[in-house]
PAZAPA-4460 file (N, C-alpha, C; in steps of 0.05 Angstrom, whole numbers, plus 32768, in hexadecimal, padded with zeros to 4 digits):
% residues 245
    n_x    n_y    n_z   ca_x   ca_y   ca_z    c_x    c_y    c_z   seq   type   mol
   805C   7A98   7D5A   8041   7AA3   7D54   802C   7A98   7D66     1      M     A
   802E   7A7D   7D6C   801A   7A71   7D7D   801B   7A7D   7D99     2      L     A
   8033   7A81   7DA3   8036   7A8D   7DBE   802A   7AA9   7DBF     3      R     A
   802E   7AB9   7DA9   8023   7AD4   7DA8   8005   7AD4   7DA8     4      S     A
   7FF9   7AC1   7D99   7FDC   7ABF   7D97   7FD0   7AB7   7DB2     5      S     A
   7FDE   7AA4   7DC0   7FD4   7A9C   7DDA   7FD6   7AB3   7DEE     6      V     A
   7FEC   7AC1   7DEE   7FF0   7AD8   7E00   7FDA   7AED   7DFB     7      K     A
   7FD4   7AF2   7DE2   7FBF   7B06   7DDC   7FA4   7AFE   7DE6     8      F     A
   7F9D   7AE4   7DE2   7F83   7ADA   7DEB   7F81   7ADB   7E09     9      S     A
   7F96   7AD5   7E17   7F95   7AD6   7E35   7F92   7AF3   7E3F    10      L     A
   7F9F   7B06   7E32   7F9C   7B22   7E3A   7F7F   7B2C   7E36    11      V     A
   7F74   7B25   7E1F   7F58   7B2E   7E19   7F45   7B21   7E2D    12      L     A
   7F49   7B07   7E33   7F38   7AFA   7E47   7F3A   7B06   7E62    13      K     A
   7F52   7B0E   7E6A   7F56   7B1B   7E84   7F48   7B36   7E85    14      F     A
   7F49   7B46   7E70   7F3D   7B61   7E70   7F1F   7B5F   7E71    15      L     A
   7F13   7B4C   7E63   7EF6   7B48   7E63   7EED   7B3F   7E7F    16      V     A
   7EFB   7B2C   7E8A   7EF4   7B20   7EA4   7EF4   7B35   7EBA    17      T     A
   7F09   7B45   7EBB   7F0D   7B5A   7ECF   7EFC   7B72   7ECB    18      M     A
   7EF0   7B74   7EB3   7EDF   7B8B   7EAC   7EED   7BA6   7EB0    19      K     A
   7F05   7BA7   7EA5   7F15   7BBF   7EA8   7F07   7BD7   7E9B    20      I     A
   7F03   7BEC   7EAA   7EF5   7C03   7EA0   7F08   7C15   7E91    21      Q     A
   7EFE   7C20   7E7C   7F0E   7C31   7E6B   7F19   7C4A   7E79    22      S     A
   7F0B   7C52   7E8E   7F14   7C6B   7E9B   7F30   7C69   7EA7    23      R     A
   7F3A   7C51   7EAC   7F55   7C4E   7EB7   7F6A   7C58   7EA4    24      L     A
   7F64   7C56   7E8A   7F77   7C5F   7E77   7F7A   7C7D   7E77    25      L     A
   7F63   7C8B   7E7A   7F64   7CA8   7E79   7F6C   7CB5   7E93    26      L     A
   7F6F   7CA6   7EA8   7F77   7CB1   7EC1   7F96   7CB0   7EC4    27      L     A
   7FA3   7CAE   7EAE   7FC0   7CAE   7EAE   7FCC   7C93   7EB1    28      G     A
   7FBB   7C7E   7EB2   7FC5   7C63   7EB4   7FC6   7C56   7E98    29      L     A
   7FD3   7C63   7E86   7FD4   7C5A   7E6B   7FE0   7C3E   7E6B    30      T     A
   7FD1   7C2B   7E5F   7FD9   7C0F   7E61   7FED   7C08   7E4B    31      S     A
   8003   7BFC   7E53   8017   7BF2   7E40   8013   7BD4   7E3E    32      T     A
   800D   7BCA   7E27   8007   7BAE   7E23   8021   7B9E   7E20    33      L     A
   801D   7B83   7E1E   8034   7B72   7E1C   8044   7B77   7E03    34      A     A
   8037   7B83   7DEE   8045   7B88   7DD5   8054   7BA3   7DD5    35      W     A
   8053   7BB1   7DEC   8062   7BCA   7DEE   8055   7BE1   7DE1    36      G     A
   803A   7BE1   7DDE   802B   7BF7   7DD1   8018   7C03   7DE6    37      V     A
   8017   7C1E   7DE7   8006   7C2C   7DFA   7FED   7C37   7DED    38      S     A
   7FD7   7C38   7DFC   7FBF   7C45   7DF3   7FBC   7C5F   7E02    39      I     A
   7FBF   7C75   7DF5   7FBF   7C8F   7E02   7FA3   7C9B   7E03    40      A     A
   7F9D   7CAC   7E17   7F83   7CB8   7E19   7F7E   7CCB   7E01    41      P     A
   7F64   7CCE   7DFA   7F5D   7CE0   7DE5   7F5F   7CFD   7DEE    42      S     A
   7F5D   7D10   7DDC   7F60   7D2C   7DE2   7F48   7D37   7DF1    43      S     A
   7F4D   7D4B   7E02   7F38   7D59   7E10   7F29   7D6B   7DFD    44      A     A
   7F0F   7D6F   7E03   7EFE   7D81   7DF4   7EF1   7D95   7E06    45      V     A
   7EE5   7DA9   7DFB   7ED6   7DBC   7E0B   7EBC   7DB0   7E12    46      S     A
   7EB9   7DA9   7E2C   7EA0   7D9D   7E36   7E8A   7DB2   7E36    47      F     A
   7E91   7DCA   7E3F   7E7F   7DE1   7E3E   7E90   7DFA   7E44    48      I     A
   7E89   7E11   7E37   7E97   7E29   7E3D   7E90   7E40   7E29    49      G     A
   7E9A   7E58   7E2F   7E94   7E6F   7E1E   7EAD   7E80   7E1A    50      N     A
   7EC5   7E74   7E1A   7EDD   7E83   7E15   7EE1   7E86   7DF7    51      L     A
   7EF0   7E9B   7DEF   7EFF   7EAE   7DFF   7EED   7EC4   7E0A    52      P     A
   7EF7   7ED4   7E1C   7EE9   7EEB   7E27   7EF3   7F05   7E1D    53      S     A
   7EE1   7F18   7E19   7EEA   7F33   7E11   7EEC   7F46   7E29    54      N     A
   7EE7   7F3B   7E41   7EE9   7F4A   7E5A   7ED8   7F63   7E5B    55      D     A
   7EC1   7F61   7E4E   7EAF   7F78   7E4D   7EA0   7F7D   7E68    56      G     A
   7E9D   7F69   7E78   7E90   7F6C   7E92   7E9C   7F58   7EA5    57      S     A
   7E8F   7F56   7EBD   7E9B   7F44   7ED1   7E88   7F41   7EE9    58      S     A
   7E8E   7F2C   7EF9   7E82   7F29   7F13   7E98   7F2B   7F28    59      T     A
   7E94   7F3C   7F3C   7EA8   7F3F   7F52   7EA0   7F2C   7F69    60      I     A
   7EB0   7F18   7F6E   7EAC   7F07   7F85   7EBA   7F13   7F9D    61      L     A
   7EAB   7F1C   7FB0   7EB6   7F2B   7FC6   7EB2   7F1D   7FE0    62      S     A
   7EC7   7F1D   7FF1   7EC6   7F11   800C   7EB8   7F23   8020    63      S     A
   7EB5   7F3D   8019   7EAB   7F50   802C   7E8D   7F56   8028    64      A     A
   7E85   7F5A   800F   7E69   7F60   800A   7E62   7F59   7FED    65      S     A
   7E48   7F58   7FE6   7E40   7F52   7FCB   7E42   7F35   7FC5    66      G     A
   7E47   7F2E   7FAC   7E47   7F12   7FA3   7E60   7F03   7FAE    67      T     A
   7E5B   7EEC   7FBB   7E72   7EDC   7FC4   7E72   7EC0   7FB8    68      N     A
   7E5D   7EBA   7FA8   7E5C   7EA1   7F99   7E50   7EA6   7F7E    69      I     A
   7E5C   7E9A   7F69   7E50   7E9B   7F4F   7E54   7E7F   7F43    70      K     A
   7E3E   7E75   7F36   7E3F   7E5A   7F2C   7E30   7E58   7F11    71      A     A
   7E38   7E44   7F01   7E2B   7E40   7EE7   7E25   7E22   7EE4    72      V     A
   7E0D   7E1C   7EDA   7E05   7E00   7ED8   7E06   7DF6   7EBB    73      S     A
   7E09   7DDB   7EB9   7E09   7DCE   7E9F   7E01   7DB1   7EA3    74      F     A
   7DF4   7DA6   7E8F   7DEA   7D8B   7E90   7DF6   7D79   7E7B    75      T     A
   7E01   7D62   7E84   7E0B   7D4E   7E71   7DF5   7D3A   7E6C    76      H     A
   7DEB   7D3A   7E53   7DD2   7D2C   7E4E   7DD5   7D0F   7E43    77      S     A
   7DEC   7D09   7E36   7DEE   7CEF   7E29   7E09   7CE3   7E2B    78      S     A
   7E0C   7CC9   7E24   7E25   7CBB   7E25   7E39   7CC9   7E11    79      E     A
   7E53   7CC6   7E16   7E60   7CB6   7E2C   7E65   7CC7   7E44    80      P     A
   7E71   7CBB   7E58   7E7C   7CCA   7E6F   7E93   7CDB   7E65    81      D     A
   7E99   7CF0   7E75   7EB0   7D01   7E6F   7EC1   7D06   7E88    82      Y     A
   7EDB   7D03   7E86   7EED   7D0A   7E9C   7EF2   7D28   7E9C    83      Y     A
   7EF1   7D34   7EB3   7EF8   7D50   7EB6   7F16   7D53   7EB3    84      L     A
   7F1F   7D65   7EA0   7F3B   7D6A   7E9C   7F43   7D83   7EAB    85      D     A
   7F36   7D9A   7EA5   7F3C   7DB3   7EB3   7F26   7DC7   7EAE    86      D     A
   7F28   7DDD   7EBC   7F16   7DF4   7EB9   7F26   7E0D   7EB5    87      V     A
   7F1F   7E1C   7EA0   7F2D   7E35   7E9A   7F1A   7E4C   7EA2    88      I     A
   7F25   7E5F   7EB2   7F16   7E76   7EBA   7F24   7E90   7EB2    89      L     A
   7F14   7EA4   7EAB   7F1F   7EBE   7EA5   7F1B   7ED0   7EBE    90      R     A
   7F31   7ED6   7ECC   7F30   7EE3   7EE5   7F42   7EFC   7EE6    91      L     A
   7F3A   7F0E   7EF7   7F4A   7F26   7EFD   7F4B   7F2A   7F1B    92      G     A
   7F5F   7F3A   7F24   7F62   7F40   7F41   7F66   7F27   7F52    93      N     A
   7F74   7F14   7F46   7F79   7EFA   7F53   7F95   7EFA   7F5F    94      Y     A
   7F96   7EF8   7F7A   7FAF   7EFA   7F88   7FB4   7EE0   7F98    95      D     A
   7FCD   7EDA   7F9E   7FD3   7EC1   7FAC   7FC7   7EBF   7FC8    96      T     A
   7FC0   7ED6   7FD3   7FB4   7ED6   7FEE   7F96   7ED2   7FEE    97      S     A
   7F8A   7ED2   7FD6   7F6D   7ECE   7FD4   7F65   7EB1   7FDB    98      D     A
   7F51   7EAE   7FEC   7F46   7E94   7FF3   7F2E   7E8F   7FE1    99      S     A
   7F34   7E82   7FCB   7F21   7E80   7FB5   7F1D   7E63   7FAE   100      F     A
   7F04   7E5A   7FAA   7EFE   7E3E   7FA5   7EF1   7E3A   7F8A   101      S     A
   7EF9   7E25   7F7C   7EED   7E1D   7F62   7EE5   7E00   7F66   102      V     A
   7ECB   7DFB   7F61   7EC0   7DE0   7F66   7EAD   7DD8   7F51   103      E     A
   7EA8   7DBE   7F4E   7E92   7DB3   7F3F   7E7F   7DA8   7F54   104      I     A
   7E66   7DB1   7F53   7E52   7DA9   7F67   7E3A   7D9C   7F59   105      R     A
   7E2A   7D8E   7F69   7E12   7D82   7F5F   7DFC   7D97   7F5D   106      D     A
   7DE5   7D8F   7F54   7DCF   7DA2   7F51   7DB8   7D9C   7F64   107      S     A
   7DAD   7DB2   7F6F   7D96   7DB0   7F81   7D7F   7DC0   7F75   108      A     A
   7D71   7DB3   7F62   7D5C   7DC2   7F54   7D68   7DD6   7F41   109      G     A
   7D61   7DEF   7F45   7D6B   7E05   7F33   7D84   7E12   7F3F   110      V     A
   7D8C   7E09   7F57   7DA3   7E15   7F64   7DBA   7E01   7F67   111      N     A
   7DD2   7E0B   7F6C   7DE9   7DF9   7F71   7DE3   7DE8   7F8A   112      P     A
   7DED   7DD0   7F8A   7DE9   7DBF   7FA1   7DFF   7DC3   7FB6   113      G     A
   7DFD   7DB5   7FCC   7E11   7DB8   7FE1   7E28   7DA3   7FDF   114      S     A
   7E25   7D8F   7FCD   7E39   7D7A   7FCB   7E4F   7D83   7FB8   115      T     A
   7E67   7D83   7FC2   7E7F   7D89   7FB1   7E88   7D6F   7FA3   116      V     A
   7E85   7D6E   7F89   7E8D   7D56   7F7A   7EAA   7D56   7F73   117      L     A
   7EB5   7D6E   7F6F   7ED2   7D71   7F68   7EDB   7D8C   7F71   118      A     A
   7EF2   7D8C   7F7E   7F00   7DA5   7F86   7F17   7DA9   7F73   119      S     A
   7F1B   7DC2   7F6A   7F30   7DC8   7F57   7F44   7DDC   7F63   120      L     A
   7F5D   7DD9   7F5A   7F72   7DEB   7F63   7F80   7DF6   7F4B   121      S     A
   7F8E   7E0D   7F4F   7F9D   7E19   7F39   7FB2   7E06   7F30   122      L     A
   7FB4   7E02   7F15   7FC6   7DEF   7F0A   7FE3   7DF6   7F0F   123      A     A
   7FF5   7DE2   7F11   8012   7DE8   7F14   801C   7DFB   7EFD   124      P     A
   802B   7E0E   7F05   8036   7E21   7EF2   8025   7E3A   7EEE   125      G     A
   800C   7E39   7EF8   7FFA   7E50   7EF7   8000   7E63   7F0F   126      E     A
   8001   7E7D   7F0A   8007   7E90   7F1F   7FF3   7EA7   7F1E   127      T     A
   7FE5   7EAD   7F34   7FD2   7EC4   7F35   7FE1   7EDD   7F2C   128      P     A
   7FD3   7EEC   7F1A   7FDF   7F04   7F0E   7FD6   7F1E   7F1A   129      Q     A
   7FC9   7F1D   7F31   7FC0   7F36   7F3E   7FAA   7F43   7F2E   130      G     A
   7FAC   7F5D   7F29   7F97   7F6C   7F1B   7F95   7F66   7EFD   131      T     A
   7FA9   7F58   7EF2   7FA8   7F52   7ED5   7F94   7F3D   7ECF   132      T     A
   7F83   7F41   7EBA   7F71   7F2D   7EB1   7F80   7F17   7EA4   133      N     A
   7F7A   7EFE   7EAB   7F89   7EE7   7EA0   7F77   7ECE   7EA0   134      A     A
   7F7F   7EBB   7E8F   7F72   7EA1   7E8F   7F81   7E8F   7EA2   135      Y     A
   7F72   7E82   7EB4   7F7E   7E70   7EC8   7F73   7E54   7EC4   136      Y     A
   7F85   7E41   7EC7   7F7E   7E24   7EC4   7F7C   7E17   7EDF   137      R     A
   7F66   7E0B   7EE5   7F62   7DFC   7EFE   7F5E   7DDF   7EF8   138      F     A
   7F6A   7DCE   7F08   7F67   7DB1   7F05   7F5C   7DA4   7F1E   139      I     A
   7F4E   7D8E   7F1A   7F41   7D80   7F31   7F56   7D73   7F43   140      A     A
   7F50   7D74   7F5D   7F62   7D68   7F71   7F61   7D49   7F70   141      N     A
   7F4B   7D3F   7F65   7F48   7D22   7F61   7F37   7D1E   7F48   142      S     A
   7F38   7D06   7F3D   7F2B   7D01   7F24   7F0C   7D03   7F27   143      S     A
   7F00   7D0D   7F12   7EE3   7D11   7F12   7ED7   7D0C   7EF6   144      F     A
   7EC0   7CFF   7EF5   7EB3   7CF8   7EDC   7E97   7D04   7EDB   145      T     A
   7E92   7D12   7EC4   7E77   7D1C   7EBE   7E67   7D05   7EB3   146      F     A
   7E50   7CFF   7EBF   7E3F   7CE9   7EB6   7E25   7CF3   7EA9   147      Q     A
   7E1B   7CE5   7E96   7E02   7CED   7E88   7DEA   7CF0   7E9B   148      P     A
   7DD8   7D01   7E92   7DBF   7D06   7EA1   7DC3   7D14   7EBC   149      S     A
   7DD9   7D23   7EBE   7DDE   7D32   7ED6   7DE4   7D4F   7ED1   150      N     A
   7DDC   7D60   7EE4   7DE1   7D7D   7EE2   7DF7   7D84   7EF6   151      T     A
   7E0A   7D94   7EED   7E21   7D9C   7EFE   7E23   7DBA   7EFF   152      Y     A
   7E31   7DC3   7F14   7E36   7DE0   7F17   7E54   7DE5   7F1A   153      W     A
   7E5E   7DF7   7F0A   7E79   7E02   7F0F   7E75   7E19   7F23   154      L     A
   7E81   7E16   7F3A   7E7A   7E26   7F52   7E93   7E35   7F5B   155      Y     A
   7E92   7E50   7F5A   7EA8   7E61   7F63   7E9F   7E70   7F7C   156      L     A
   7EB1   7E70   7F90   7EAA   7E7E   7FA9   7EC4   7E8A   7FB5   157      S     A
   7EC0   7E9F   7FC5   7ED6   7EAB   7FD2   7ED0   7EAC   7FF0   158      I     A
   7EE4   7EA5   8001   7EDF   7EA3   801D   7EE0   7EBE   802A   159      A     A
   7ED3   7EC0   8041   7ED3   7EDA   8050   7EEF   7EE1   805A   160      A     A
   7F00   7ECD   805C   7F1C   7ED2   8066   7F2F   7ED9   804F   161      S     A
   7F25   7EDD   8037   7F37   7EE2   8020   7F47   7EFB   8024   162      S     A
   7F60   7EF9   801B   7F72   7F10   801E   7F71   7F23   8007   163      G     A
   7F87   7F30   8001   7F8A   7F44   7FEC   7F74   7F59   7FF0   164      N     A
   7F65   7F5F   7FDB   7F4F   7F72   7FDC   7F36   7F65   7FE5   165      S     A
   7F37   7F4A   7FE8   7F1F   7F3B   7FF0   7F0C   7F36   7FD9   166      G     A
   7F16   7F38   7FC1   7F04   7F34   7FAA   7F14   7F28   7F92   167      S     A
   7F05   7F1A   7F81   7F0F   7F0F   7F68   7EFB   7F16   7F52   168      I     A
   7F05   7F1D   7F3B   7EF3   7F25   7F25   7EF1   7F0E   7F11   169      I     A
   7ED9   7F04   7F0D   7ED4   7EF0   7EF8   7EC9   7EFE   7EE0   170      W     A
   7EDA   7EFF   7ECB   7ED4   7F0F   7EB3   7EBE   7F02   7EA2   171      R     A
   7EB2   7F13   7E91   7E9D   7F09   7E7F   7E9E   7F1A   7E65   172      S     A
   7E91   7F11   7E51   7E91   7F20   7E37   7E78   7F31   7E35   173      S     A
   7E7A   7F45   7E24   7E64   7F56   7E1C   7E63   7F58   7DFE   174      V     A
   7E4D   7F50   7DF1   7E35   7F44   7DFD   7E3B   7F28   7E09   175      P     A
   7E28   7F1E   7E19   7E2C   7F04   7E25   7E30   7EEF   7E11   176      D     A
   7E42   7EDC   7E17   7E47   7EC5   7E06   7E3C   7EAC   7E14   177      T     A
   7E29   7E9F   7E08   7E1C   7E87   7E14   7E30   7E70   7E14   178      T     A
   7E34   7E62   7E2A   7E45   7E4B   7E2B   7E39   7E34   7E19   179      P     A
   7E4B   7E28   7E0A   7E43   7E12   7DF8   7E57   7DFB   7DFB   180      V     A
   7E50   7DE3   7DF2   7E62   7DCD   7DF3   7E52   7DB2   7DF2   181      G     A
   7E5F   7D9D   7DFB   7E52   7D83   7DFD   7E3B   7D84   7E11   182      I     A
   7E40   7D91   7E27   7E2B   7D94   7E3C   7E19   7DAB   7E34   183      A     A
   7E01   7DAB   7E3F   7DED   7DC0   7E39   7DEE   7DD5   7E50   184      A     A
   7DEF   7DEE   7E47   7DF0   7E04   7E5A   7DD5   7E06   7E69   185      F     A
   7DD7   7E0C   7E84   7DC0   7E10   7E94   7DBB   7E2D   7E9B   186      G     A
   7DCC   7E38   7EAC   7DC9   7E54   7EB4   7DDE   7E5B   7EC9   187      G     A
   7DDE   7E75   7ED0   7DF0   7E7F   7EE5   7DE0   7E87   7EFD   188      Y     A
   7DEC   7E83   7F15   7DE0   7E8B   7F2E   7DF6   7E98   7F3F   189      Q     A
   7DED   7EAB   7F50   7E00   7EB7   7F63   7DF3   7EB9   7F7F   190      F     A
   7E05   7EBC   7F93   7DFB   7EBE   7FAE   7E0A   7ED5   7FBC   191      S     A
   7DFC   7EE4   7FCC   7E07   7EF9   7FDC   7E0A   7EF2   7FFA   192      N     A
   7E01   7ED9   8000   7E01   7ED1   801D   7E0E   7EB5   8021   193      N     A
   7E24   7EB1   8013   7E33   7E98   8016   7E24   7E7F   8010   194      A     A
   7E11   7E81   7FFD   7E02   7E69   7FF4   7DE9   7E63   8003   195      G     A
   7DE0   7E75   8015   7DC7   7E70   8022   7DB0   7E72   800E   196      V     A
   7DB2   7E84   7FFB   7D9E   7E86   7FE5   7DAD   7E8F   7FCC   197      S     A
   7DA0   7E89   7FB5   7DAB   7E90   7F9B   7D97   7E9F   7F8A   198      F     A
   7DA2   7EAF   7F77   7D92   7EBE   7F64   7D9D   7EBA   7F48   199      R     A
   7D8B   7EBC   7F34   7D94   7EB9   7F19   7DA6   7ED0   7F10   200      N     A
   7DB8   7ECA   7EFE   7DCA   7EDF   7EF3   7DC9   7EDE   7ED5   201      S     A
   7DC8   7EF5   7EC9   7DC8   7EF8   7EAC   7DE3   7F00   7EA1   202      N     A
   7DF7   7EFF   7EB3   7E13   7F05   7EAB   7E22   7EEB   7EA8   203      L     A
   7E2A   7EE5   7E8F   7E36   7ECB   7E88   7E55   7ECD   7E8A   204      Y     A
   7E5F   7EC6   7EA2   7E7C   7EC7   7EA7   7E8B   7EB4   7E95   205      N     A
   7EA4   7EBA   7E90   7EB4   7EAB   7E7C   7EC3   7E93   7E89   206      S     A
   7EBF   7E7B   7E7C   7ECB   7E63   7E87   7ECC   7E4E   7E71   207      F     A
   7EDA   7E38   7E76   7ED9   7E21   7E65   7EE0   7E08   7E75   208      Q     A
   7ED0   7DF4   7E73   7ED5   7DDA   7E7F   7EDE   7DC7   7E6A   209      V     A
   7EF6   7DBC   7E6D   7F01   7DA9   7E5A   7EFF   7D8C   7E65   210      N     A
   7EF8   7D7A   7E54   7EF4   7D5E   7E5D   7EFB   7D4B   7E46   211      A     A
   7F00   7D32   7E4E   7F07   7D1D   7E3B   7EF3   7D06   7E3C   212      T     A
   7EE9   7CFE   7E25   7ED6   7CE8   7E24   7EE2   7CCE   7E2D   213      A     A
   7ED2   7CBF   7E3C   7EDA   7CA4   7E45   7ED4   7C91   7E2E   214      V     A
   7EE8   7C83   7E23   7EE3   7C71   7E0D   7ED3   7C59   7E16   215      P     A
   7EC3   7C4E   7E04   7EB3   7C36   7E0A   7EC6   7C1E   7E0E   216      E     A
   7EC0   7C0C   7E20   7ED1   7BF5   7E25   7ED6   7BE5   7E0B   217      P     A
   7EC1   7BE1   7DFA   7EC5   7BD2   7DE2   7ED8   7BE0   7DCF   218      L     A
   7ED8   7BFB   7DD0   7EEB   7C09   7DBF   7F08   7C03   7DC7   219      T     A
   7F0C   7C02   7DE2   7F27   7BFD   7DEC   7F2F   7BE0   7DE5   220      I     A
   7F1C   7BCD   7DE9   7F23   7BB1   7DE2   7F29   7BAE   7DC5   221      L     A
   7F1B   7BBE   7DB4   7F20   7BBD   7D98   7F3C   7BC7   7D91   222      G     A
   7F44   7BDC   7D9F   7F5E   7BE8   7D9B   7F74   7BD4   7DA4   223      A     A
   7F6F   7BC7   7DBB   7F82   7BB3   7DC5   7F84   7B9C   7DB1   224      I     A
   7F6D   7B93   7DA6   7F6D   7B7D   7D93   7F7D   7B85   7D7A   225      A     A
   7F79   7B9D   7D71   7F87   7BA6   7D59   7FA5   7BA6   7D5E   226      A     A
   7FAD   7BB0   7D76   7FCA   7BB0   7D7C   7FD5   7B94   7D7D   227      V     A
   7FC6   7B81   7D8A   7FCF   7B66   7D8D   7FD2   7B58   7D72   228      G     A
   7FBD   7B5A   7D61   7FBE   7B4D   7D48   7FD4   7B59   7D36   229      F     A
   7FD8   7B73   7D39   7FED   7B80   7D2A   8008   7B76   7D31   230      G     A
   800C   7B71   7D4B   8025   7B66   7D55   802A   7B4A   7D4A   231      S     A
   8014   7B3A   7D4A   8017   7B1E   7D40   801E   7B1E   7D23   232      V     A
   8010   7B2F   7D13   8016   7B30   7CF6   8032   7B3A   7CF1   233      F     A
   803B   7B4E   7D01   8055   7B58   7CFE   806A   7B43   7D02   234      K     A
   8066   7B33   7D18   8079   7B1E   7D1D   8079   7B08   7D07   235      R     A
   8061   7B03   7CFD   805F   7AEF   7CE7   806F   7AF9   7CCF   236      R     A
   806C   7B13   7CC9   8079   7B1F   7CB2   8097   7B1D   7CB5   237      S     A
   80A1   7B24   7CCD   80BE   7B23   7CD3   80C8   7B06   7CD0   238      I     A
   80B9   7AF3   7CDB   80C1   7AD7   7CD9   80C2   7ACE   7CBC   239      K     A
   80AE   7AD6   7CAC   80AD   7ACE   7C90   80C5   7AD9   7C81   240      S     A
   80CB   7AF3   7C88   80E2   7B00   7C7B   80FC   7AF2   7C82   241      Q     A
   80FF   7AE9   7C9B   8117   7ADB   7CA3   811A   7AC1   7C94   242      D     A
   8104   7AB3   7C90   8104   7A99   7C82   810C   7A9C   7C64   243      L     A
   8104   7AB3   7C59   8108   7AB7   7C3C   8124   7AC1   7C36   244      S     A
   8133   7ACC   7C4A   814E   7AD6   7C46   8162   7AC0   7C43   245      D     A
***
């Protein structure tokens, strides 16, 4: 029991000294402690979105003419931080030859900014369905965290070199469904000139951003402490039982 208590104290001292951030756990680096117990990440939640869609209307993102960028803004106003898990989009006319980008960008006043904070790709196992309307899941190419007091843009664009018919349909509901969630909805913007200028849009395209809250460091230390003490008490119980037999 003494050795278990000393081991536990040393582990806690090491974690506090190194200031291990809780985000390491949620990035797939689930920590297995000396007692053989893992702390798993909590479940993802809807950070913001307006799914499902009834496909009553749509925006056509075209590489040839008309709208080639559509974006929606949202603001994360308070703690905690949230890890981006994935983005779900309701799309039609999506073909493998389409050169289509999904990004999270910063904000430049009332318009999307030029800084790409996260680039997303179609998730493994997802296949473009052509003219069929479908929900598609996109995941970030690298880890990204939404931080409080910041405004972000979900930014969709189609390149001039896009194949197929040169267009993708981003579906929306009728009547419009306002995006809701942990983040606060801002508005939609579109561009007809590859982002040189933007205009407001009253058509609320269908999407959902899923994210996972970053646990507070003290919460993690508390969980580790509970696991450690539980292990010590379990060993004590087993030892006491052996002595009584």
